[in-house]
Residue, then its C-alpha position, 0 to 999 in steps of 0.5 A: x484507479x488500479x494499482x500496478x503488479x508490483x504492488x501486487x507483487x509486494x504485498x504478498x511477498x511480505x506476506x510469505x516473509x512473515x509467514x515464514x520461520x521468524x528466524x528465517x529470512x527468504x531468498x530472492x530465489x525462493x520469493x520469485x518462485x512463489x510469486x512467479x515473477x523474474x528475480x530480477x524484477x522482483x529485487x527491484x520492488x525488494x529495494x524499494x521496500x528495503x529503503x523505506x524500512x519495511x524489509x531487511x536485506x541479510x547479506x551472504x550466502x544465505x541470505x536473503x531477506x525478512x521483515x524489518x519490523x514486525x508484521x502488524x506494523x506494516x500497513x497496506x497503505x505503507x506498502x502502497x507508498x512505497x510501490x505507488x508513490x505518495x502522491x493525491x489520486x486526484x487533483x482539480x484541474x479546472x480552478x479557473x474555469x466557469x464551472x469551477x466557479x459555479x462548484x466552488x463552496x464560498x464562505x460568505x462570512x470569510x468573503x473568500x473568492x471563487x478561486x481560492x475554495x476548494x471546489x466540490x468535485x475535488x471535496x467528494x474525490x479528497x474525502x474517496x481518498x481520506x476512506x481508501x487511506x484509513x481503510x488500507x491503514x486499518x489493514x497490516x500483514x499480520x491481520x491478512x496472515x491472521x484471516x487466512x490461519x483462521x480460514x485454513x483451520x475452518x476448512x480443516x475443522x470441516x473434514 
Protein backbone atom coordinates (compact mmCIF):
# COMPACT_ATOMS: atom_id res chain seq x y z
CA UNK A 1 0.00 0.00 0.00
CA UNK A 2 1.33 3.39 -0.95
CA UNK A 3 -0.24 6.81 -0.66
CA UNK A 4 0.12 9.19 -3.59
CA UNK A 5 2.35 12.25 -3.71
CA UNK A 6 -0.87 14.28 -3.66
CA UNK A 7 -1.55 13.06 -0.12
CA UNK A 8 1.99 14.00 0.89
CA UNK A 9 1.61 17.50 -0.56
CA UNK A 10 -1.86 17.93 0.95
CA UNK A 11 -0.65 17.07 4.46
CA UNK A 12 2.41 19.32 4.16
CA UNK A 13 0.31 22.18 2.78
CA UNK A 14 -2.10 21.88 5.71
CA UNK A 15 0.80 21.90 8.16
CA UNK A 16 2.11 25.06 6.51
CA UNK A 17 -1.32 26.68 6.70
CA UNK A 18 -1.69 25.62 10.33
CA UNK A 19 1.71 27.03 11.19
CA UNK A 20 1.13 30.40 9.53
CA UNK A 21 -0.33 33.28 11.50
CA UNK A 22 -3.95 32.80 12.54
CA UNK A 23 -5.18 35.79 10.53
CA UNK A 24 -2.98 35.32 7.47
CA UNK A 25 -3.94 33.24 4.51
CA UNK A 26 -1.26 31.72 2.32
CA UNK A 27 -1.14 32.22 -1.43
CA UNK A 28 -0.67 29.36 -3.87
CA UNK A 29 2.71 30.81 -4.96
CA UNK A 30 4.07 30.66 -1.42
CA UNK A 31 2.66 27.19 -0.83
CA UNK A 32 4.04 25.80 -4.08
CA UNK A 33 7.48 27.35 -3.44
CA UNK A 34 7.54 25.96 0.09
CA UNK A 35 6.57 22.46 -1.04
CA UNK A 36 8.57 22.47 -4.26
CA UNK A 37 5.59 21.57 -6.45
CA UNK A 38 3.96 23.31 -9.39
CA UNK A 39 1.18 25.79 -8.71
CA UNK A 40 -1.22 24.00 -11.08
CA UNK A 41 -0.70 20.60 -9.41
CA UNK A 42 -1.05 22.08 -5.93
CA UNK A 43 -4.15 24.04 -7.00
CA UNK A 44 -5.89 20.76 -7.88
CA UNK A 45 -5.02 19.33 -4.47
CA UNK A 46 -6.18 22.47 -2.67
CA UNK A 47 -9.41 22.44 -4.67
CA UNK A 48 -10.21 18.94 -3.38
CA UNK A 49 -9.47 20.05 0.19
CA UNK A 50 -11.67 23.11 -0.30
CA UNK A 51 -14.57 21.09 -1.70
CA UNK A 52 -14.45 18.85 1.36
CA UNK A 53 -14.38 21.80 3.80
CA UNK A 54 -10.83 21.31 5.05
CA UNK A 55 -9.51 24.59 3.67
CA UNK A 56 -11.18 27.82 2.66
CA UNK A 57 -10.19 29.91 -0.35
CA UNK A 58 -9.79 33.61 0.33
CA UNK A 59 -10.50 35.60 -2.85
CA UNK A 60 -8.76 38.76 -3.98
CA UNK A 61 -5.33 40.07 -4.82
CA UNK A 62 -3.99 39.10 -1.42
CA UNK A 63 -6.06 35.91 -1.34
CA UNK A 64 -4.96 32.40 -0.77
CA UNK A 65 -5.92 29.50 1.46
CA UNK A 66 -6.52 29.06 5.16
CA UNK A 67 -7.73 26.20 7.31
CA UNK A 68 -11.52 26.02 7.32
CA UNK A 69 -11.60 24.46 10.78
CA UNK A 70 -9.20 24.21 13.71
CA UNK A 71 -6.08 22.13 13.09
CA UNK A 72 -7.00 19.79 15.94
CA UNK A 73 -10.17 18.86 14.04
CA UNK A 74 -8.41 17.87 10.81
CA UNK A 75 -7.24 14.27 11.01
CA UNK A 76 -4.81 12.52 8.73
CA UNK A 77 -7.65 10.14 7.84
CA UNK A 78 -9.82 13.07 6.71
CA UNK A 79 -7.10 14.28 4.36
CA UNK A 80 -6.22 10.84 3.01
CA UNK A 81 -9.85 10.04 2.28
CA UNK A 82 -10.30 13.32 0.41
CA UNK A 83 -7.21 12.78 -1.74
CA UNK A 84 -7.15 9.00 -2.14
CA UNK A 85 -10.87 8.31 -1.95
CA UNK A 86 -12.95 6.43 0.57
CA UNK A 87 -12.77 2.95 -0.92
CA UNK A 88 -11.70 -0.11 1.04
CA UNK A 89 -8.08 -1.17 0.75
CA UNK A 90 -8.92 -4.85 0.31
CA UNK A 91 -11.75 -6.78 -1.25
CA UNK A 92 -11.89 -10.56 -1.29
CA UNK A 93 -12.21 -11.70 -4.89
CA UNK A 94 -12.32 -15.42 -4.22
CA UNK A 95 -15.78 -15.71 -2.67
CA UNK A 96 -16.81 -18.51 -5.05
CA UNK A 97 -13.57 -20.49 -5.04
CA UNK A 98 -12.83 -23.76 -3.24
CA UNK A 99 -10.13 -21.92 -1.25
CA UNK A 100 -12.71 -19.44 0.01
CA UNK A 101 -14.98 -22.25 1.14
CA UNK A 102 -12.12 -23.66 3.23
CA UNK A 103 -11.28 -20.28 4.75
CA UNK A 104 -14.81 -18.98 5.30
CA UNK A 105 -16.02 -18.92 8.85
CA UNK A 106 -19.18 -20.98 9.13
CA UNK A 107 -21.45 -20.35 12.08
CA UNK A 108 -23.17 -23.71 12.45
CA UNK A 109 -25.66 -22.27 14.93
CA UNK A 110 -27.05 -19.91 12.29
CA UNK A 111 -26.74 -22.45 9.44
CA UNK A 112 -25.33 -19.90 7.00
CA UNK A 113 -23.76 -21.16 3.82
CA UNK A 114 -19.98 -20.73 3.53
CA UNK A 115 -20.47 -18.42 0.54
CA UNK A 116 -22.26 -15.87 2.75
CA UNK A 117 -19.57 -15.87 5.46
CA UNK A 118 -16.53 -13.62 5.66
CA UNK A 119 -13.31 -15.10 4.35
CA UNK A 120 -10.64 -15.35 7.06
CA UNK A 121 -8.16 -13.56 4.78
CA UNK A 122 -10.64 -10.75 4.36
CA UNK A 123 -11.23 -10.67 8.11
CA UNK A 124 -7.51 -10.08 8.76
CA UNK A 125 -7.24 -7.44 6.05
CA UNK A 126 -10.37 -5.58 7.20
CA UNK A 127 -9.04 -5.66 10.77
CA UNK A 128 -5.74 -4.17 9.60
CA UNK A 129 -7.59 -1.43 7.73
CA UNK A 130 -9.63 -0.64 10.85
CA UNK A 131 -6.44 -0.29 12.91
CA UNK A 132 -4.89 1.94 10.26
CA UNK A 133 -8.00 4.14 10.17
CA UNK A 134 -8.03 4.41 13.96
CA UNK A 135 -4.35 5.40 14.01
CA UNK A 136 -4.82 8.01 11.27
CA UNK A 137 -7.93 9.34 13.04
CA UNK A 138 -5.90 9.88 16.22
CA UNK A 139 -3.33 12.07 14.45
CA UNK A 140 -4.31 15.60 13.54
CA UNK A 141 -2.60 18.51 11.85
CA UNK A 142 -2.35 20.10 15.33
CA UNK A 143 -0.77 17.01 16.92
CA UNK A 144 2.00 17.03 14.31
CA UNK A 145 2.55 20.79 14.74
CA UNK A 146 2.73 20.28 18.52
CA UNK A 147 5.32 17.53 18.09
CA UNK A 148 7.38 19.71 15.74
CA UNK A 149 7.21 22.59 18.23
CA UNK A 150 8.41 20.31 21.04
CA UNK A 151 11.34 19.13 18.93
CA UNK A 152 12.33 22.69 18.01
CA UNK A 153 12.19 23.78 21.65
CA UNK A 154 14.16 20.71 22.74
CA UNK A 155 16.88 21.45 20.16
CA UNK A 156 16.96 25.14 21.15
CA UNK A 157 17.36 24.21 24.83
CA UNK A 158 20.32 21.92 24.03
CA UNK A 159 22.37 24.84 22.67
